[in-house]
C-alpha positions as CSV (number, residue, x, y, z in Angstrom):
1,M,79.5,99.3,96.3
2,D,79.6,102.0,93.7
3,G,82.7,103.5,95.3
4,A,84.4,100.1,95.3
5,R,83.5,99.5,91.6
6,R,84.9,102.9,90.7
7,Q,88.1,102.1,92.4
8,Q,88.3,98.8,90.5
9,V,87.8,100.7,87.2
10,H,90.6,103.1,88.1
11,A,92.9,100.0,88.8
12,L,91.8,98.2,85.6
13,L,93.1,101.0,83.3
14,P,96.8,100.8,84.3
15,V,96.6,97.0,84.3
16,C,95.4,97.0,80.7
17,L,98.1,99.5,79.8
18,A,100.8,97.4,81.4
19,L,99.5,94.4,79.4
20,A,99.6,96.4,76.1
21,F,103.1,97.5,76.9
22,S,104.3,94.0,77.6
23,L,102.7,92.6,74.4
24,A,104.2,95.3,72.3
25,A,107.7,94.8,73.8
26,L,107.6,91.1,73.4
27,G,106.7,91.2,69.7
28,S,108.9,94.0,68.6
29,S,112.6,94.1,67.7
30,H,113.6,97.5,69.0
31,W,114.9,96.6,72.5
32,C,118.3,97.9,71.5
33,E,119.2,100.2,68.6
34,G,122.5,101.5,67.2
35,T,124.9,101.6,64.4
36,R,127.8,99.5,63.1
37,R,130.6,100.3,60.7
38,V,130.4,98.4,57.4
39,A,132.4,98.6,54.2
40,K,130.9,100.6,51.4
41,P,129.3,98.5,48.7
42,L,130.7,98.4,45.2
43,C,129.8,101.3,43.0
44,Q,126.4,100.8,41.5
45,D,126.2,104.2,39.8
46,L,127.1,105.1,36.2
47,P,130.7,105.4,35.1
48,G,132.3,108.5,36.4
49,G,130.4,108.4,39.7
50,L,131.8,109.9,42.8
51,G,134.7,108.0,44.2
52,C,134.7,105.3,41.5
53,I,136.3,104.7,38.1
54,H,134.7,102.0,35.8
55,L,137.0,100.4,33.3
56,N,135.8,97.6,30.9
57,R,138.3,95.3,29.4
58,G,137.2,94.4,25.9
59,H,138.5,91.7,23.6
60,G,140.2,92.7,20.3
61,G,139.5,96.4,21.0
62,G,135.8,95.9,20.5
63,R,133.2,97.2,22.9
64,R,131.5,94.6,25.1
65,D,128.5,94.8,27.3
66,D,129.5,92.1,29.8
67,E,129.7,94.1,33.1
68,S,131.0,91.1,35.0
69,Q,134.5,92.0,33.7
70,A,134.3,95.6,34.9
71,V,137.1,96.9,37.0
72,Q,136.3,99.4,39.7
73,Y,139.0,101.6,41.3
74,I,138.1,103.2,44.6
75,W,140.6,105.7,46.0
76,E,138.9,106.2,49.4
77,T,141.1,105.2,52.3
78,G,140.7,105.0,56.1
79,D,137.4,105.7,57.6
80,D,136.1,106.9,54.3
81,R,135.8,103.3,53.1
82,F,133.1,102.6,55.7
83,I,129.6,103.8,56.3
84,Q,127.4,103.6,59.4
85,S,124.6,101.1,59.1
86,R,121.7,101.2,61.6
87,F,120.4,98.1,63.3
88,H,117.8,97.2,65.9
89,V,117.5,94.0,68.0
90,G,114.7,92.4,70.0
91,L,114.1,89.1,71.8
92,W,113.6,87.2,68.5
93,Q,115.6,88.8,65.7
94,S,118.2,91.4,64.7
95,C,117.6,93.6,61.7
96,E,119.8,96.1,59.9
97,E,119.7,98.2,56.8
98,N,120.2,96.5,53.5
99,L,122.7,98.8,51.8
100,G,122.4,97.0,48.4
101,S,118.6,97.6,48.2
102,A,115.7,99.0,50.0
103,G,114.4,97.4,53.1
104,E,116.1,95.4,55.9
105,K,117.8,92.1,56.3
106,C,117.1,90.2,59.5
107,R,118.5,87.2,61.3
108,S,117.7,85.3,64.4
109,F,119.0,86.9,67.6
110,Q,119.7,83.3,68.9
111,S,122.3,82.9,66.0
112,I,124.2,86.0,67.2
113,I,124.7,85.2,70.9
114,P,127.1,82.5,72.0
115,A,125.8,79.0,72.3
116,E,126.3,79.0,76.1
117,E,123.7,81.8,76.5
118,H,120.8,80.1,74.6
119,G,119.4,78.8,77.8
120,L,119.5,82.2,79.5
121,L,117.7,83.7,76.5
122,W,114.9,81.2,76.6
123,L,114.6,81.7,80.3
124,S,114.3,85.4,79.7
125,I,111.6,84.8,77.1
126,G,109.7,82.5,79.4
127,A,109.8,85.0,82.2
128,E,108.4,87.6,79.8
129,I,105.5,85.3,78.7
130,L,104.7,84.4,82.4
131,N,104.7,88.1,83.2
132,I,102.1,88.7,80.5
133,L,99.9,85.8,81.7
134,L,99.9,87.2,85.3
135,V,99.0,90.7,84.1
136,L,96.2,89.2,81.9
137,T,94.9,87.2,84.9
138,S,94.8,90.4,87.0
139,A,93.0,92.2,84.2
140,V,90.4,89.4,84.0
141,L,89.8,89.5,87.8
142,L,89.4,93.3,87.8
143,G,87.1,93.1,84.8
144,S,84.9,90.5,86.4
145,G,84.7,92.6,89.6
146,V,83.7,95.7,87.6
147,S,81.1,93.9,85.5
148,S,79.6,91.9,88.5
149,Q,76.2,93.0,89.7
150,S,76.2,90.8,92.7
151,A,75.8,92.6,96.0
152,G,77.9,90.0,97.8
153,F,80.9,90.2,95.5
154,H,84.1,89.7,97.4
155,W,86.0,92.9,96.7
156,L,88.6,92.1,99.4
157,N,89.5,88.8,97.7
158,V,89.8,90.6,94.3
159,D,92.1,93.3,95.8
160,A,94.3,90.7,97.5
161,S,94.6,88.5,94.4
162,V,95.4,91.5,92.2
163,A,98.0,92.7,94.6
164,I,99.8,89.3,94.6
165,L,99.5,88.8,90.9
166,T,100.8,92.2,89.9
167,V,103.7,92.2,92.2
168,L,104.8,88.8,90.9
169,A,104.4,90.0,87.4
170,G,106.5,93.1,88.1
171,L,109.2,91.0,89.7
172,L,109.3,88.5,86.8
173,G,109.4,91.3,84.3
174,M,112.3,93.0,86.1
175,V,114.3,89.7,86.2
176,A,113.6,89.1,82.5
177,H,114.7,92.6,81.4
178,M,117.9,92.3,83.4
179,M,118.7,88.9,81.9
180,Y,118.1,90.3,78.4
181,T,120.4,93.2,79.1
182,T,123.1,90.8,80.2
183,I,122.7,88.7,77.1
184,F,122.9,91.6,74.7
185,Q,126.0,92.9,76.4
186,I,127.6,89.5,76.0
187,A,126.6,89.4,72.4
188,V,128.2,92.9,71.9
189,N,131.5,91.6,73.3
190,L,131.5,88.0,72.0
191,G,129.2,88.1,69.0
192,P,130.2,87.6,65.3
193,E,132.4,90.2,63.8
194,D,129.9,91.0,61.0
195,W,127.3,92.0,63.6
196,K,129.2,93.8,66.5
197,P,127.9,97.3,66.9
198,Q,130.0,100.4,67.1
199,T,127.4,102.4,69.1
200,W,124.2,101.3,70.7
201,D,121.5,102.4,73.1
202,Y,118.2,101.1,74.4
203,G,115.1,101.4,72.2
204,W,111.5,102.1,72.7
205,S,110.6,98.5,73.2
206,Y,112.9,98.4,76.2
207,C,111.3,101.5,77.6
208,L,107.8,99.9,77.2
209,A,109.0,96.8,79.0
210,W,110.2,98.8,82.0
211,G,107.0,101.0,81.8
212,S,105.0,97.8,82.2
213,F,107.0,96.9,85.3
214,A,106.4,100.3,86.8
215,L,102.6,100.1,86.2
216,C,102.5,96.6,87.7
217,M,104.2,97.8,90.9
218,A,101.9,100.8,91.1
219,V,98.8,98.7,90.7
220,S,100.0,96.3,93.4
221,V,100.6,99.2,95.9
222,M,97.1,100.6,95.2
223,A,95.5,97.2,95.6
224,V,97.3,96.7,99.0
225,N,96.2,100.1,100.2
226,R,92.6,99.4,99.2
227,Y,92.6,96.0,100.8
228,T,94.1,97.4,104.0
229,A,91.6,100.2,104.2
230,A,88.6,98.0,103.5
231,R,89.8,95.4,105.9
232,L,90.2,97.9,108.8
233,E,86.8,99.3,108.0
234,F,85.2,95.8,108.0
235,I,86.8,95.0,111.4
236,E,85.6,98.3,112.8
237,K,82.1,97.7,111.7
238,Q,82.1,94.2,113.1
239,R,83.3,95.5,116.5
240,V,80.6,98.2,116.6
241,R,78.0,95.6,115.6
242,K,79.1,93.2,118.4
243,G,79.2,96.0,120.9
244,S,75.6,97.2,120.2
245,K,74.3,93.6,120.3
246,H,75.9,93.0,123.6
247,S,74.5,96.2,125.1
248,Q,71.0,95.3,124.0
249,H,71.0,91.9,125.7
250,K,72.8,93.0,128.9
251,F,70.5,93.3,132.0
252,P,71.4,94.5,135.5
253,E,71.7,91.6,138.0
254,P,70.8,92.1,141.7
255,K,73.6,92.1,144.2
256,A,73.7,89.8,147.2
257,S,74.4,92.7,149.5
258,E,71.3,94.7,148.4
259,S,67.9,94.0,150.1
260,V,64.4,95.0,149.4
261,W,62.4,95.7,152.5
262,E,58.7,95.8,152.9
263,M,57.6,97.7,155.9
264,E,54.2,97.1,157.5
265,A,53.0,99.1,160.6
266,A,50.2,97.7,162.8
267,P,48.9,99.0,166.2
268,S,50.0,96.9,169.2
269,P,47.9,96.2,172.2
270,A,50.1,98.5,174.3
271,G,49.6,101.4,172.0
272,H,53.0,101.0,170.4
273,A,53.5,100.6,166.7
274,L,54.6,97.1,165.7
275,V,56.6,97.1,162.6
276,S,57.3,93.9,160.8
277,A,59.7,93.7,157.9
278,S,60.2,90.9,155.5
279,E,63.0,90.9,153.0
280,H,64.8,88.8,150.5
281,L,67.7,88.0,152.8
282,P,70.8,85.9,152.3
283,P,70.5,82.2,153.1
284,N,71.9,82.5,156.6
285,A,69.6,85.3,157.7
286,P,66.1,84.7,159.3
287,G,63.1,85.0,157.0
288,K,61.3,87.7,159.1
289,V,62.3,90.3,161.6
290,S,59.9,92.1,163.9
291,M,60.7,95.4,165.7
292,C,58.7,97.2,168.3
């Protein structure tokens, strides 16, 4: 029992790790990261700043402080007029650098993708949530097995249940990740012009999601191996127990062809030895035979 509990503890650790990976990936917005080209903001520096000329038009030759009438001349052309703005996207929102001030500005990822893909996005999110629920159920089962002190705890049932739940969770996670990848690529091609990225790659949240899938499949394989080994051992013990019980209750039976003879010798009147034999004979044989 201690060995079985130790194996359950070793299986509980990767399940908890897969659960943490899935939760972190679901709540983060770093599934995909990249840069997009945006126009440089208007000059916010002092007059005479790099690349800008500030001219104020005053009335009557007087100096005015109203900067709303300032004229800015920018002589940068071509790619010099643009800068690279970093962004990151998740299941729920897309965020990018706010060039005008510190921080980020975010908007819903659902507002970026085409309207025809909203159903596929919600299907992907639902699969991710169901994946988390299955992994959580597996963790609860393994935790109850580890904490149980009952001698008759059904370890085989726990291993079988964990194997089924984790393989289902892994398959659901794989389908959800692939659907999200498809949705993001559609958004890159058909999304709004003010969002389309110039370069992009998968982020750490995407790696965590696939790491959770790998852990689920590994736990499922380990649970199947434990279940198979324990099942074979149980069947072998049952066979040995039945064989020993059968050998204890098995007695040799007398065969019909075998006879037990009792020989008695007595002196005859003529001086010859008279031998009488009685036996347990078959039904057709006489009950007593005498020989001189």
